[in-house]
C-alpha positions in Angstrom: -20.8 -11.0 8.7 -18.2 -10.7 11.4 -17.5 -7.2 12.6 -14.1 -6.1 14.0 -14.4 -3.1 16.4 -11.6 -0.6 16.7 -11.1 2.3 19.0 -11.7 5.5 17.1 -12.5 9.1 18.3 -15.2 10.5 16.1 -13.9 14.1 16.7 -10.4 13.2 15.5 -9.8 13.5 11.7 -6.8 11.2 12.0 -9.1 8.3 13.2 -11.5 8.9 10.3 -8.7 8.6 7.8 -7.2 5.6 9.6 -10.4 3.7 9.2 -10.7 4.6 5.5 -7.0 3.9 4.9 -7.3 0.5 6.6 -10.2 -0.5 4.4 -8.4 0.8 1.3 -5.4 -1.4 2.1 -7.6 -4.4 2.7 -9.4 -3.9 -0.6 -6.1 -3.5 -2.5 -5.0 -7.0 -1.6 -4.1 -8.5 -5.0 -5.0 -12.0 -3.9 -8.6 -11.2 -3.1 -11.7 -9.4 -4.5 -12.5 -8.2 -1.0 -15.1 -5.6 -0.2 -14.9 -3.7 3.1 -17.6 -2.0 5.1 -17.3 0.6 7.8 -19.6 2.1 10.3 -19.5 4.2 13.5 -20.8 2.3 16.6 -20.6 5.4 18.8 -18.3 8.4 19.3 -15.4 6.2 20.5 -15.8 2.9 18.5 -16.0 2.1 14.8 -16.6 -1.3 13.1 -15.0 -2.9 10.1 -16.3 -6.0 8.2 -15.0 -7.7 5.1 -16.7 -9.9 2.5 -14.4 -12.7 3.4 -14.9 -12.4 7.2 -11.3 -11.6 8.1 -10.5 -11.5 11.8 -8.2 -8.9 13.3 -5.1 -11.1 13.1 -5.7 -11.5 9.3 -6.3 -7.8 8.9 -3.0 -7.0 10.6 -1.2 -9.6 8.3 -2.6 -7.8 5.2 -1.5 -4.4 6.5 2.0 -5.9 7.2 2.2 -7.3 3.6 1.1 -3.9 2.2 3.7 -1.8 4.1 6.5 -4.2 3.4 5.6 -4.1 -0.3 5.7 -0.3 -0.3 8.9 -0.2 1.8 10.6 -2.3 -0.9 9.2 -0.4 -3.9 11.2 1.7 -6.3 8.6 4.4 -6.5 8.7 5.3 -2.8 12.5 5.6 -2.9 12.6 7.4 -6.2 14.4 10.8 -5.9 16.2 13.4 -8.0 17.9 16.7 -8.1 15.2 19.0 -9.5 16.2 22.4 -8.0 19.6 22.9 -9.7 19.9 25.4 -12.6 20.3 24.1 -16.2 23.7 22.4 -16.6 24.4 22.3 -12.9 24.0 19.8 -10.1 23.8 20.6 -6.4 23.1 17.1 -5.0 19.9 18.5 -3.4 17.7 15.5 -3.8 14.0 15.4 -3.3 11.4 12.5 -3.4 10.0 12.3 -6.9 6.4 11.6 -5.8 6.1 14.3 -3.1 3.2 16.5 -4.1 4.9 19.7 -2.9 8.5 20.5 -3.7 10.0 23.9 -3.4 12.8 25.6 -5.3 12.1 24.2 -8.8 12.7 27.2 -11.0 14.4 26.1 -14.2 12.7 24.3 -17.1 15.3 21.5 -17.0 14.4 20.8 -13.4 10.7 20.5 -14.3 11.6 18.2 -17.2 13.6 16.0 -14.9 10.8 15.8 -12.4 8.2 14.9 -15.0 10.4 12.3 -16.5 11.0 10.7 -13.1 7.4 10.9 -12.0 6.2 9.2 -15.1 8.8 6.4 -14.7 7.7 6.0 -11.0 4.0 5.9 -11.8 4.6 3.4 -14.6 5.8 0.8 -12.0 3.0 1.3 -9.5 1.6 -2.2 -8.9 -2.1 -1.9 -8.0 -5.1 0.3 -8.6 -4.9 1.4 -4.9 -1.3 2.6 -5.5 -2.4 4.6 -8.5 -5.4 6.0 -6.7 -3.2 7.1 -3.8 -0.5 8.9 -5.9 -3.3 10.5 -7.9 -5.0 11.8 -4.8 -1.8 13.3 -3.4 -1.4 15.4 -6.5 1.9 16.8 -7.9 4.0 20.0 -7.9 2.3 22.5 -10.2 4.2 24.0 -13.1 1.1 25.7 -14.4 -0.2 27.8 -11.5 0.4 31.4 -10.9 -1.1 34.9 -10.9 -1.7 36.8 -14.1 1.2 39.1 -14.7 3.3 37.6 -11.9 6.3 35.5 -12.8 6.2 33.6 -9.4 5.0 30.1 -9.6 2.5 28.6 -7.1 3.9 25.1 -7.2 1.8 23.9 -4.2 -1.5 24.5 -6.1 -1.4 21.0 -7.7 -1.1 19.2 -4.3 -3.8 17.7 -2.1 -4.7 19.9 0.9 -4.5 16.8 3.1 -0.7 16.9 2.7 0.3 19.3 5.5 4.0 18.8 6.1 5.6 22.0 7.4 7.9 23.3 4.7 10.9 24.2 6.8 14.5 23.1 6.1 13.4 21.4 2.8 10.9 19.0 4.4 8.6 17.1 2.1 6.0 14.4 2.5 7.2 11.3 0.7 10.9 11.4 1.6 10.4 12.9 5.1 7.2 11.2 6.4 5.9 8.3 4.2 9.2 6.5 3.5 10.6 6.5 7.1 7.2 5.3 8.3 7.1 2.5 5.8 10.6 1.4 6.6 9.9 1.4 10.3 6.5 -0.4 10.3 7.8 -2.9 7.7 10.1 -4.3 10.4 7.2 -4.9 12.8 5.6 -8.3 13.4 2.0 -8.8 12.5 1.2 -9.1 16.2 2.8 -5.7 16.8 0.8 -4.2 14.0 -2.4 -5.8 15.4 -1.7 -4.4 18.9 -1.3 -0.9 17.4 -4.5 -1.1 15.3 -6.5 -2.3 18.3 -5.1 0.3 20.7 -3.4 -2.2 22.9 -0.1 -0.4 22.4 0.9 3.0 21.1 4.4 2.9 19.5 5.8 6.0 17.8 9.2 4.9 16.7 9.6 7.5 13.8 9.5 10.4 16.2 12.4 11.6 18.3 9.9 13.3 20.6 6.7 11.4 20.8 4.9 13.9 23.0 5.3 16.5 20.2 5.3 13.9 17.3 4.4 15.1 13.8 3.7 11.5 12.7 0.0 12.3 12.2 1.1 14.9 9.6 -1.6 17.5 10.3 -4.4 15.0 10.7 -4.4 16.0 14.4 -2.3 18.2 16.7 1.3 17.1 17.5 1.0 14.1 19.8 2.3 10.5 20.2 0.8 8.5 17.3 1.0 4.8 16.8 3.0 4.1 13.6 0.7 1.2 12.3 -2.4 3.4 12.6 -0.4 6.3 11.1 0.4 4.2 8.0 -3.3 3.5 7.5 -4.3 7.1 8.1 -1.8 8.5 5.6 -3.1 6.0 3.1 -6.6 7.2 3.8 -5.9 10.3 1.7 -6.6 8.0 -1.3 -10.3 8.4 -0.7 -10.2 12.2 -1.2 -9.5 13.2 -4.8 -8.8 16.9 -5.6 -9.5 19.0 -8.6 -6.8 20.1 -11.0 -7.5 23.1 -13.0 -4.7 24.0 -15.3 -5.8 27.6 -15.6 -6.3 28.1 -11.9 -4.9 31.2 -10.2 -5.8 29.8 -6.8 -5.3 26.5 -4.9 -8.0 24.0 -5.8 -10.4 22.3 -3.4 -9.7 18.8 -2.1 -12.6 16.5 -1.3 -13.4 16.9 2.4 -11.0 19.8 3.0 -11.3 23.2 1.6 -10.9 27.0 2.3 -13.4 29.7 2.1 -12.7 33.5 1.9 -11.0 35.2 4.9 -8.8 32.2 5.6 -11.6 30.0 6.8 -10.1 26.5 6.4 -12.1 23.5 7.3 -12.6 19.8 6.8 -16.0 18.1 6.9 -16.4 14.3 7.2 -19.6 12.2 7.3 -20.8 10.0 10.1 -22.9 6.9 9.5 -24.2 4.1 11.7 -25.0 1.5 9.0 -22.2 -0.3 7.0 -20.8 1.6 4.1 -18.6 0.4 1.3 -15.5 2.4 0.4 -17.1 3.2 -3.0 -20.0 4.8 -1.2 -17.7 6.7 1.2 -15.7 8.1 -1.7 -18.9 9.3 -3.5 -20.2 11.1 -0.4 -16.9 12.8 0.6 -16.5 14.3 -2.8 -20.1 15.3 -3.2 -21.4 18.9 -3.7 -23.9 18.2 -0.9 -21.3 17.6 1.8 -19.4 20.7 0.7 -22.5 22.8 0.7 -23.4 21.6 4.2 -19.9 22.4 5.4 -20.0 25.9 3.8 -23.4 26.5 5.4 -22.1 25.6 8.9 -19.0 27.7 8.5 -21.0 30.7 7.2 -23.2 30.3 10.3 -20.2 30.7 12.5 -19.3 27.0 13.3 -15.5 27.7 13.3 -16.1 30.3 15.9 -18.1 27.8 18.0 -21.5 29.6 17.8 -23.4 27.7 15.0 -26.1 25.1 15.3 -27.8 22.8 12.8 -31.0 25.0 13.3 -31.6 27.3 10.3 -29.6 25.3 7.7 -32.0 24.6 4.9 -32.5 21.1 3.3 -31.4 22.6 0.0 -28.0 23.1 1.5 -27.1 19.4 1.0 -29.0 18.0 4.0 -31.6 16.0 2.2 -29.2 14.3 -0.2 -26.9 13.4 2.7 -29.7 11.9 4.7 -30.8 9.8 1.7 -27.3 8.3 1.6 -27.4 7.4 5.3 -25.4 10.2 6.8 -26.6 10.9 10.3 -24.1 13.6 11.3 -21.1 15.4 10.0 -17.9 16.4 11.9 -16.5 19.8 11.2 -12.8 20.4 11.8 -11.1 23.8 11.9 -7.6 23.8 10.4 -5.1 25.5 12.7 -2.3 27.4 11.1 0.6 28.9 12.9 1.8 32.5 12.4 5.1 31.5 10.9 5.0 33.3 7.6 7.7 31.4 5.8 6.8 27.9 6.9 3.4 27.8 8.7 2.4 24.6 10.5 -1.1 23.3 9.9 -3.2 20.7 11.6 -6.9 19.8 12.1 -8.2 20.7 15.5 -10.7 18.5 17.4 -13.9 18.5 15.4 -17.5 19.2 16.4 -20.4 16.9 15.6 -23.5 18.3 13.8 -26.5 16.1 13.4 -28.4 16.1 10.1 -31.8 16.3 11.9 -32.4 19.8 13.1 -34.3 18.4 16.1 -31.2 16.6 17.2 -29.2 19.8 17.7 -25.4 19.8 17.4 
C-alpha cells in the first residue's frame, strides 16, 4: 500500500487534528468506499495511506472538492437573528450552526435557533457532515446553576471550539465560512503545496504572524489555510457528552478540565497504521482520559511529571494493547481577560507508555 508522508510536528495539536481531518475528508468522498490509515513515522513526519492507493495529487483534489462543496452549501451560510426580544428584530445575525452563541435570552430566540438548526441539519449531505456538526455541539438552553437564572449556553459546545468571544465573534460565521470561501478558490496544486508544506499561505488573516486561523489548536501564528481546513474538520473525531441535567461544562473526547482550572488535551501516538475508526475509539476511551488525569495529577502541566509511578491500572495496559506507544499532553493556555479569555493549546510533551522509556 502506497504511503504519503506529510510534515507534522508531534508536539503540535494542530498537526494531529490536521491529519485526522484529512483522513476524515478522504473517507467522506461519496464516490468511494475508501478507508484511510494513519501513523507517525517520527516526531516530525506522519504517513497516510488509502485503500485505493491515492497519490498526493489525488488527495489534494478530494480536499478541493470537499471544501468547494462546503463553501456552496446552505448549511454553512445559514444564519438568523436569535438575540432580539420577542416581537422585535435587531438585525444582529449569527451563524445557525455555531456551537457557541451569546446573547440568546428570550424563548422566541431559542425557538428560532432550533427551527433553523433542524432545517440546516436536514440538508447535510454526508455522514461526515453529520458527524462534524454533531461533534461541534450546540448552544445550550438547558444548562445553568440551581437557583440561578443565568444560562450557561456554552455548556453544550465542544471544548475544541476555542474562538475568543469578543465583539460577537463565533466559530462558523467568523472562522469556518471565510476559510471555506478562500480555500474553495484555490487550485488543487495550491492545496497540495499547502498540505505537503511546500508553501504556507494564510490568506484569511490580516496579520499572519499573529494569525488566529488555527483557532486555538496552537498559539497565534501563520497557518496554511488548506491545512487549517483539514484541522478544523478534525474535530469530527472527538465527540462530546451532552448531559441535559448538567450544572457544569461536559468533557469532550481528548480535551477536558480537572479541578483548579487544570485544562489539558491528550492525544495518542502510534507507529503502526490505524484506521479512523480505531483512532476515534481510542481518543474517546476512558483509558486515555485516565492516563491524562494521572499525568496531570503527577504534575505534568507544571513540567515535573514522568511516566514513572503511573500504574498500569490507570489506562496504560489497555492503550498498549491498542498499539499506543506514547501520548502527547497539551496544556491549554487561557488569557486573563475575564470577559473574553483567549485559549490555545501550548506545545505538548511526549510521554512514553513504557515506564522504562521515560518521558
